[in-house]
Structures are given as structure tokens and as C-alpha cells.
N, C-alpha and C positions, 0 to 999 in steps of 0.2 A: 708429792709434785704434783696433787692432784686441783693444787690449789694455785701453783703455779704454773701449770696446764691452763689453769683460768682466768688468772693473772695474763698469761702472752697471745691465749685462745683472741680472749676480748677483745683483745690495743688490736693485735690484729684484724679482726671481724671490722674493729670500728676504721683501720686504715680504709681496707678492704670495700667498702660500702661510703666510706666521703671519696676512695677514689673510680668506682664504677657508677655515684651523682653525676658527676663530677664528667664523664666518661658519655652517659649518656645526655646531659648537657650540652654536651662539644663548647665545652670550656675553652676559650682559646689557647690557652697554655697547654692543657691537654693536645688539643688536636695540635700545634704547632711544635709540641715535642713528635707525635706521632709521624708526619708528614713527614717531620727533618728523616725519625730513622727508616722511614720510605713503608707505612705503613698506608694504609689504605682507608679514607672516610667510612667507603661500605663495613668494614671489621669495626667498626669502632661498637656501634651495639652487640657485635656478638664477645670481644675480650668484652664491654661494661656486662654483661649479661654473667660473662663468668667470675669474671670478682665479684658478683651479688651473691652468686652461689656457694663460692667460697666461703662468703664468711655466714650466710646462711648456716652452711655444715661445718663450718667450727663453731657455730653458738651450737648446734642442736649435737655435739662431739660432746658437750657439757653431760649432757644426758646418753647421751648411747659413744660409745667408745668408735666401735665403726664406724662411723659415720664424722666423727673430728679425725681419724686418723685415716680416710678417704678424701676427706677435704682439708687436711694437708697435704698432704701427695699431691691432688693439684696442686695447692699454690705453692710451691717448688716447683714445680710442672710450666705452671708458667710463667711462673719468673728466673727459671732459665732458657726457658722459649724471650722473655722479654733482654735479659743479657745476651742472649745470640745476637738479637737482633739488634741491639746499640752494636755491638763490637764487628758485628762483621757493615753496618753504615758509619764505622768508623766515629762513632761518635762516645764521648766520653764520658758524656753526661749518663752511665750506666750504676751509678753511687748504690741510690736511693732500689733499682730493681735488686740488685745484693743483700739491700741491709732483710726487704723484705723476704728472698728466698731466702737468710738465715734464720729471719724469724718467724718463717716458715718449717723452717728445718727445725729448729726449737720446740715448734708449734710438736711435732709429729712424735720424734721423741719423748716430750713430758708428759704428750698422751696414753704412746706406746707404755710409756713407767705404769705411769697412774691409774690403765686400766685393770 
């Protein structure tokens, strides 16, 4: 099961790192989506920092199981919030947030079983 966590955790960390980088850089696609669902521009650095912290935590979790599990919980909660924000804004493009939330949940379960 540890190998499965490595694959899922590293994949999720890569996606989170890319998303954090684009958010820090204020990529037009990211800012447009955030604006469409009502997220203020002032929140972008904080949200990018949370994504980056989740990515680092998942990678550290390869060596320290508790950190990996805590990071996975944080990422699940982050994307639950993202789904809620999309649904409240009546935005139907929330599938990426759901997929990432499920991927984070899988990372959490795999980290817990392989600890």
C-alpha cells in the first residue's frame, strides 16, 4: 500500500504545486475562475500558500506518516471548501475540485493503511 500512497501522493503534490505556481503568478485562467465564483483577489496568495503547503506535506509524508496524513486531511478540507464555493456560486465547473478532493481522500486512506 505504501507504493500506492507514493504514486497518489506525488501525483497530487505535483498538481498542487502547479496550481500554487499558477495562482501565485495570477494566471488569467485562474483569476477568471476565482473571480467567477466570488473569491477576492486578496485571497489568492493565501490559497496558493495552502496548496503549496499541502504539496510539501504530502511529500514529507513519504517519510513521516503523521505529516502525510495531516496534509491529506488539509487538502481534502481545502477542496471540500472549493466545491462548496463553486456550488454556492452556481458554477457547474466544479469537477476538477471534486477529482482533487477524491484524490486527496485516496492519499489519506492509503497513508493511514500503510503507516
